[in-house]
C-alpha positions as CSV (number, residue, x, y, z in Angstrom):
1,Y,30.8,78.6,31.5
2,S,30.4,80.8,34.7
3,E,33.7,82.6,34.2
4,L,32.8,83.5,30.6
5,I,29.4,84.7,31.6
6,C,30.8,86.8,34.4
7,S,33.5,88.3,32.2
8,A,30.9,89.3,29.6
9,L,28.6,90.8,32.1
10,L,31.4,92.8,33.7
11,E,32.6,94.1,30.4
12,S,29.1,95.2,29.3
13,H,27.9,96.6,32.6
14,G,30.4,98.9,34.3
15,N,28.2,99.3,37.4
16,I,28.2,95.6,38.3
17,H,30.4,94.6,41.3
18,K,28.9,91.2,42.1
19,I,27.4,88.4,40.2
20,A,25.3,85.6,41.7
21,L,23.6,82.5,40.4
22,D,19.9,82.4,41.5
23,L,18.9,78.9,42.5
24,G,15.3,79.7,43.3
25,V,13.1,80.6,46.3
26,K,12.7,77.9,48.9
27,G,11.2,77.2,52.4
28,E,8.7,78.9,54.7
29,Y,10.6,82.2,54.7
30,R,10.7,82.2,50.8
31,I,14.5,82.8,50.9
32,R,16.4,83.0,47.7
33,R,19.2,80.5,47.3
34,L,22.2,82.2,45.8
35,E,25.7,81.2,44.8
36,M,28.2,84.0,44.5
37,L,30.1,83.8,41.2
38,F,32.0,87.1,41.4
39,G,32.6,89.4,44.3
40,D,32.7,89.1,48.1
41,L,30.2,87.0,50.0
42,N,28.0,89.9,51.0
43,F,24.4,89.8,49.6
44,V,23.3,93.1,51.0
45,S,21.8,95.1,48.2
46,T,19.9,98.4,47.6
47,H,17.0,98.6,45.2
48,R,15.4,101.8,44.1
49,E,11.9,102.1,42.6
50,N,9.1,104.6,42.4
51,S,11.0,107.2,44.6
52,F,11.6,104.6,47.3
53,E,14.8,102.8,48.4
54,F,15.0,99.3,49.9
55,T,18.1,97.8,51.5
56,L,18.2,94.1,52.4
57,D,20.3,91.0,52.4
58,I,18.7,89.2,49.4
59,S,19.9,85.8,50.7
60,Q,18.0,86.3,54.0
61,V,14.6,87.8,53.3
62,Y,12.0,87.7,50.5
63,F,11.9,90.5,48.0
64,S,10.9,90.7,44.3
65,P,12.0,93.7,42.2
66,R,9.6,92.4,39.5
67,L,6.6,93.6,41.5
68,S,7.6,97.3,41.3
69,L,4.7,98.1,38.9
70,E,2.3,96.3,41.2
71,R,3.5,98.2,44.2
72,K,3.0,101.4,42.3
73,R,-0.5,100.4,41.2
74,V,-1.7,99.5,44.7
75,H,-0.1,102.6,46.1
76,D,-1.9,104.8,43.6
77,I,-5.3,103.3,44.2
78,A,-5.2,103.2,48.0
79,K,-6.6,106.1,50.0
80,S,-4.5,107.8,52.6
81,D,-6.9,107.0,55.5
82,E,-7.0,103.2,54.8
83,K,-6.1,100.5,57.3
84,I,-4.0,97.9,55.4
85,L,-2.7,94.4,56.2
86,D,0.4,93.2,54.4
87,A,0.1,89.5,55.3
88,F,3.4,88.2,53.9
89,A,5.5,91.3,54.0
90,G,9.1,90.1,53.4
91,A,11.3,93.2,53.4
92,A,8.1,95.3,53.4
93,P,8.2,97.1,50.1
94,F,4.4,97.2,49.8
95,S,4.1,98.4,53.4
96,V,6.6,101.2,53.0
97,A,5.0,102.5,49.8
98,L,1.5,102.5,51.4
99,A,2.6,103.9,54.8
100,S,4.3,106.7,53.0
101,K,1.0,108.2,51.9
102,G,-0.5,108.0,55.4
103,C,-2.1,104.6,55.4
104,K,-2.0,102.7,58.7
105,V,-0.2,99.5,57.8
106,T,0.2,96.2,59.7
107,S,3.0,94.1,58.3
108,V,3.3,90.4,59.1
109,D,6.1,87.9,58.4
110,P,7.6,85.0,60.4
111,N,11.2,85.5,59.2
112,P,13.4,87.3,61.9
113,A,15.4,88.8,59.0
114,A,12.2,90.3,57.6
115,N,11.7,92.0,61.0
116,L,15.2,93.5,60.8
117,W,15.2,94.7,57.2
118,S,11.6,95.9,57.3
119,H,12.3,98.3,60.1
120,K,15.4,99.5,58.3
121,N,13.4,100.2,55.2
122,F,10.7,102.1,57.1
123,E,13.5,104.2,58.6
124,I,15.4,104.7,55.3
125,N,12.2,106.0,53.7
126,N,11.3,108.3,56.6
127,I,8.0,106.5,57.5
128,A,6.4,107.8,60.6
129,K,6.3,105.1,63.3
130,T,2.6,105.9,63.9
131,N,1.9,104.6,60.3
132,Y,3.2,101.0,60.6
133,D,3.4,98.0,62.9
134,F,5.5,94.9,62.2
135,I,4.4,91.6,63.6
136,N,7.1,88.9,63.5
137,S,4.9,85.9,63.2
138,R,3.1,83.5,60.9
139,I,-0.2,85.2,59.8
140,E,-2.3,82.1,60.9
141,D,-0.9,82.5,64.4
142,V,-2.1,86.1,64.8
143,V,-5.0,86.6,62.4
144,S,-7.6,86.0,65.2
145,E,-6.3,88.9,67.1
146,L,-6.2,91.3,64.2
147,P,-8.9,93.9,63.4
148,L,-10.7,94.5,60.1
149,Y,-8.9,96.2,57.3
150,D,-9.8,98.2,54.2
151,R,-7.2,96.6,52.1
152,I,-5.3,93.3,52.4
153,I,-2.2,92.3,50.4
154,M,-1.6,88.5,49.9
155,N,1.8,88.3,48.2
156,H,2.6,84.6,48.7
157,P,2.1,83.4,45.2
158,T,2.5,79.6,45.8
159,K,0.3,79.5,48.9
160,S,-2.1,82.5,48.9
161,L,-5.2,80.5,48.1
162,N,-4.6,78.5,51.3
163,Y,-5.1,81.7,53.3
164,L,-7.9,83.2,51.3
165,E,-10.7,82.0,53.6
166,I,-9.2,83.2,56.9
167,L,-7.9,86.5,55.5
168,S,-11.1,87.4,53.6
169,K,-12.9,87.4,57.0
170,K,-10.6,90.4,58.0
171,L,-11.8,92.6,55.2
172,N,-14.1,95.5,55.8
173,T,-17.3,95.9,53.7
174,K,-16.3,97.4,50.3
175,G,-12.6,96.6,51.1
176,T,-10.2,95.2,48.6
177,L,-8.0,92.1,48.7
178,H,-5.0,91.8,46.4
179,L,-4.2,88.1,45.9
180,Y,-1.1,87.0,44.0
181,A,-1.1,83.4,42.7
182,I,0.8,81.2,40.2
183,V,-1.5,80.1,37.4
184,E,-0.6,77.5,34.8
185,K,-0.8,78.8,31.3
186,G,-3.8,77.5,29.4
187,D,-5.5,76.6,32.6
188,N,-9.0,78.2,32.8
189,F,-8.4,79.4,36.4
190,Q,-11.3,81.1,38.0
191,V,-10.6,82.7,41.4
192,N,-14.3,83.2,42.0
193,K,-14.6,79.4,42.6
194,Y,-12.6,80.0,45.8
195,L,-14.8,82.9,47.0
196,N,-18.1,82.8,48.8
197,S,-21.1,84.9,47.6
198,D,-20.0,88.0,49.6
199,F,-16.9,88.4,47.4
200,K,-16.2,88.8,43.7
201,C,-13.1,89.4,41.6
202,I,-13.2,92.9,40.0
203,F,-9.8,92.9,38.3
204,E,-7.1,90.5,37.2
205,R,-3.9,90.7,35.2
206,E,-0.7,88.8,34.4
207,V,2.1,90.4,36.4
208,H,5.0,88.5,34.8
209,A,6.0,85.0,33.5
210,Y,6.9,82.7,36.4
211,S,8.1,79.7,34.3
212,P,7.6,78.5,30.7
213,Q,4.4,76.9,31.8
214,S,3.0,79.4,34.3
215,S,2.5,83.0,35.2
216,L,2.2,85.2,38.3
217,K,-1.3,86.8,38.3
218,V,-2.9,89.3,40.6
219,F,-6.6,89.2,41.5
220,D,-8.3,92.2,43.1
221,I,-11.2,90.9,45.1
């Protein structure tokens, strides 16, 4: 039915030039597996949100447009003098938004394509080079060398809990950690069970549905 679906989409949306089948996010780099159904085999796309513009090859680097409200929320509550760690940066949309208001952001991601597209997005959005640093590495390989931060973003929903212990040690007193995790619906999940006595969850909400049985939730710690 792919031809019928493509035809219907093209007729109803005059601004569509390409249609791809999303086969899910896989692997260490969280790369989206895509099958082009209509258009040339070029997955470079531009996304605009909250006065920012992000360009990337969506088949090469992690990016989720469904987190636009979260990026605005974190941007709005962060102070301009904060030091921030974006531990799983992908194409760096969180980092760009926060660096734009003067925060000093360290972005970390092991994917070489993330390095390429993140720098492009910092440039597109006119971010001063003094406001960001991109480290092309796994966070566990560099965390011991990093300083303390006022705010840490842990946007790796399927594995964030695995990194909570090592990253919470890099948080300043009275700092905030934003942890994104997949939670099964109906499961009485309590993030406080994963925290030592120095930390507590002060806010949580459902960001969006992840599957019929689960949701993506954010926990501010």
